C-alpha positions in Angstrom: 28.3 -66.9 60.2 25.2 -67.3 62.2 25.9 -64.5 64.6 22.4 -64.2 66.0 22.0 -68.0 66.4 18.4 -67.8 65.4 18.5 -70.5 62.7 15.5 -72.8 63.1 14.3 -71.0 66.2 10.5 -70.3 66.3 9.4 -66.7 67.1 5.8 -65.6 67.6 5.4 -62.1 66.1 2.3 -60.2 67.2 1.4 -56.8 65.7 1.8 -56.7 61.9 -0.8 -54.3 60.6 0.9 -53.5 57.2 4.3 -53.3 55.6 5.2 -50.2 57.6 4.7 -51.9 61.0 7.7 -52.4 63.3 6.5 -55.9 63.7 6.8 -56.6 60.0 10.3 -55.1 59.8 11.3 -57.3 62.7 9.8 -60.4 61.1 11.9 -59.8 58.0 15.1 -59.6 60.0 14.2 -62.7 61.9 13.4 -64.6 58.7 16.7 -63.5 57.1 18.5 -64.8 60.2 16.9 -68.2 59.7 14.1 -68.1 62.3 10.7 -69.5 61.7 8.1 -66.8 62.2 4.5 -67.4 63.2 2.4 -64.3 63.0 -0.5 -63.2 65.2 -2.8 -60.5 64.0 -6.0 -59.0 65.4 -8.6 -60.3 62.9 -9.3 -61.9 59.6 -9.4 -58.5 57.9 -5.8 -57.7 58.8 -4.7 -61.2 57.8 -6.4 -61.0 54.4 -5.2 -57.5 53.7 -1.6 -58.5 54.2 -1.7 -62.0 52.8 1.0 -61.3 50.2 3.3 -60.1 53.0 2.9 -63.2 55.1 3.6 -65.7 52.3 3.8 -69.2 53.6 4.2 -68.2 57.3 1.4 -69.3 59.6 -0.9 -66.5 60.5 -3.1 -66.8 63.7 -5.9 -64.6 64.9 -6.1 -63.0 68.4 -7.7 -59.9 69.5 -5.7 -58.8 72.6 -8.8 -57.2 74.1 -10.6 -60.5 74.2 -9.6 -62.8 77.1 -11.2 -65.8 75.4 -9.1 -65.3 72.3 -5.9 -65.0 74.4 -6.8 -68.2 76.2 -7.3 -70.0 72.9 -4.1 -68.8 71.3 -1.7 -71.4 72.8 -3.6 -74.3 71.3 -3.5 -72.5 67.9 0.2 -72.0 68.2 0.8 -75.6 69.3 -0.7 -76.8 66.0 2.4 -75.3 64.3 5.2 -75.7 66.9 5.7 -77.4 70.3 8.0 -74.7 71.6 8.5 -70.9 71.2 12.0 -69.5 71.5 10.8 -65.9 71.3 7.7 -63.7 71.4 7.4 -60.1 70.0 4.6 -58.1 71.5 4.3 -55.1 69.2 0.7 -53.9 69.7 -0.9 -50.7 71.1 -4.2 -49.0 70.9 -5.5 -45.6 72.0 -9.0 -44.3 71.4 -9.2 -40.5 71.7 -13.0 -40.6 71.8 -13.3 -36.9 72.6 -10.2 -35.8 70.7 -6.9 -35.0 72.3 -7.4 -33.7 75.8 -5.0 -32.4 78.5 -3.9 -35.4 80.6 -6.2 -34.3 83.5 -9.1 -34.5 81.1 -8.4 -38.1 80.0 -11.6 -40.1 79.5 -11.6 -43.0 81.9 -12.9 -45.6 79.5 -10.3 -44.6 76.8 -7.5 -44.9 79.3 -8.5 -48.3 80.7 -9.1 -49.7 77.2 -5.6 -48.5 76.1 -4.1 -49.9 79.3 -5.7 -53.3 78.7 -4.6 -53.6 75.1 -1.2 -51.8 75.2 0.1 -53.0 78.5 -1.9 -55.7 80.4 -2.1 -57.8 77.3 1.6 -58.4 77.5 1.2 -60.1 80.9 -1.9 -61.9 79.8 -0.3 -63.3 76.7 2.9 -64.4 78.5 0.7 -66.1 81.1 -1.2 -67.9 78.4 1.9 -68.9 76.4 4.3 -69.7 79.2 4.0 -73.5 78.8 5.2 -73.2 75.2 8.2 -71.0 76.1 11.6 -72.6 75.8 13.6 -72.6 79.0 15.7 -69.7 77.6 12.9 -68.0 75.6 13.1 -64.2 75.0 10.1 -61.8 75.2 10.3 -58.4 73.6 7.7 -55.6 73.9 7.6 -52.3 72.0 7.9 -49.2 74.1 9.0 -45.6 73.6 12.3 -43.9 74.1 11.2 -41.9 77.2 8.2 -41.8 79.4 9.6 -38.8 81.3 8.8 -36.3 78.7 5.2 -35.0 78.7 4.5 -34.8 75.0 1.1 -33.3 74.5 0.6 -35.0 71.2 1.1 -38.4 72.8 -1.6 -37.8 75.4 -2.2 -40.5 78.0 -0.2 -43.1 76.2 3.0 -41.9 77.9 1.9 -43.2 81.3 0.7 -46.4 79.7 4.1 -47.0 78.2 5.6 -46.3 81.6 3.4 -49.1 83.0 4.5 -51.3 80.1 8.2 -50.7 81.0 7.5 -51.6 84.6 5.5 -54.7 83.6 8.6 -55.9 81.7 10.6 -55.8 84.9 7.9 -57.7 86.9 7.4 -60.3 84.1 11.1 -61.0 84.0 11.0 -61.7 87.7 7.8 -63.7 87.7 8.5 -65.9 84.7 11.9 -66.5 86.2 14.6 -69.0 85.2 16.4 -68.2 82.0 13.4 -66.6 80.3 14.2 -63.0 79.5 11.7 -60.1 79.1 12.8 -56.8 77.6 11.4 -53.8 75.8 12.7 -51.7 72.9 12.2 -48.0 73.6 12.0 -46.6 70.1 12.4 -43.0 69.1 10.0 -41.4 66.6 9.3 -43.6 63.6 7.4 -43.2 60.3 4.7 -45.9 60.8 1.0 -46.0 60.0 0.2 -46.2 63.7 2.2 -43.1 64.5 0.5 -41.2 61.6 -2.7 -41.3 63.6 -1.3 -39.5 66.6 -2.3 -35.8 66.6 0.7 -33.5 65.9 3.1 -36.5 65.3 4.4 -35.3 62.0 5.7 -32.0 63.5 7.3 -34.0 66.4 8.9 -36.4 63.9 10.4 -33.5 61.9 11.7 -31.9 65.1 13.3 -35.2 66.1 15.0 -35.4 62.8 16.8 -32.1 63.6 17.6 -33.1 67.1 19.2 -36.4 66.2 22.9 -35.7 66.0 23.3 -37.3 62.6 20.6 -35.1 61.2 18.7 -38.2 59.9 15.5 -39.7 61.4 15.5 -43.1 63.1 14.7 -45.9 60.6 12.3 -48.7 61.4 14.9 -51.2 60.2 17.2 -50.0 63.0 14.6 -50.8 65.6 13.9 -54.1 63.9 17.6 -55.1 64.2 17.6 -54.4 67.9 14.4 -56.4 68.4 16.0 -59.4 66.6 19.2 -59.1 68.7 17.1 -59.1 71.9 15.2 -62.1 70.7 18.4 -64.0 70.0 20.7 -66.0 72.3 23.4 -63.3 71.8 21.4 -61.1 74.1 21.3 -63.7 76.9 22.8 -61.2 79.4 20.1 -58.6 78.9 17.0 -59.0 81.0 14.3 -56.7 82.6 15.5 -53.7 80.5 14.1 -51.1 78.2 16.7 -50.7 75.6 16.5 -47.2 74.1 16.9 -46.9 70.3 16.7 -43.2 69.4 19.9 -42.5 67.4 21.1 -40.2 70.2 18.1 -37.9 70.1 17.8 -37.7 73.9 21.4 -36.4 74.2 20.9 -33.4 71.9 17.7 -31.5 72.8 19.9 -28.4 73.4 21.7 -28.5 70.1 23.3 -25.1 69.6 21.7 -24.5 66.2 18.2 -25.4 67.3 18.5 -23.2 70.4 19.7 -20.4 68.2 16.8 -20.7 65.9 14.3 -20.7 68.7 15.8 -17.7 70.5 16.3 -15.9 67.2 12.7 -16.5 66.4 11.6 -15.1 69.7 13.5 -11.9 69.1 12.0 -11.1 65.7 
């Protein structure tokens, strides 16, 4: 049974860096569901490094920080398909040029660069690709499970993801019609990108304890949600950030964790 109804649909996937990328996991689910995947990566180095992963799928180049490359992307896509039924935006970048600083010490250039690539590029790419979108196309962006928690290790990227969540709402309105725009707010994952965040490993291990099932969130679980949102089966979901955290946010005051913290403070 073709539950997702993605057979022969064409989906543009932007953001594969390696086999541990969320974008790669999503691309695999999409392909298994019968979708035709077109990849977009930052540069030739990323393409060549992952050539075995991509197989026969088309791989296009686009640096999201370069307006000229964004403008040229639709023509490159049109060489492979006249219509896009979905678009996954799974890219982010943060340059902590002076190391991790308290938020009030954020370097302006770093913040604006991260905002451009991690948030504004979603709007810029949707604007560039809009004439290729099917009338019921689905756009999905990668966000985080909460932007209301001031995690020191995540630095200024929290506010940028909050801007991304808001951009999803405004894009859903401005693109209009039956085109849907949503985000997946993923909990902590074991990816190459996350490994570069200062203090992330400790946060990941803590999350594993907080999650009620006692088991970390798997990238495949996020990928499955992405595929669902890109599918016609999610036609009633629009302008939302769908949190996928295996219940982590409900269990911060788990009795056993509290006991260990309080007990540690008494010794």
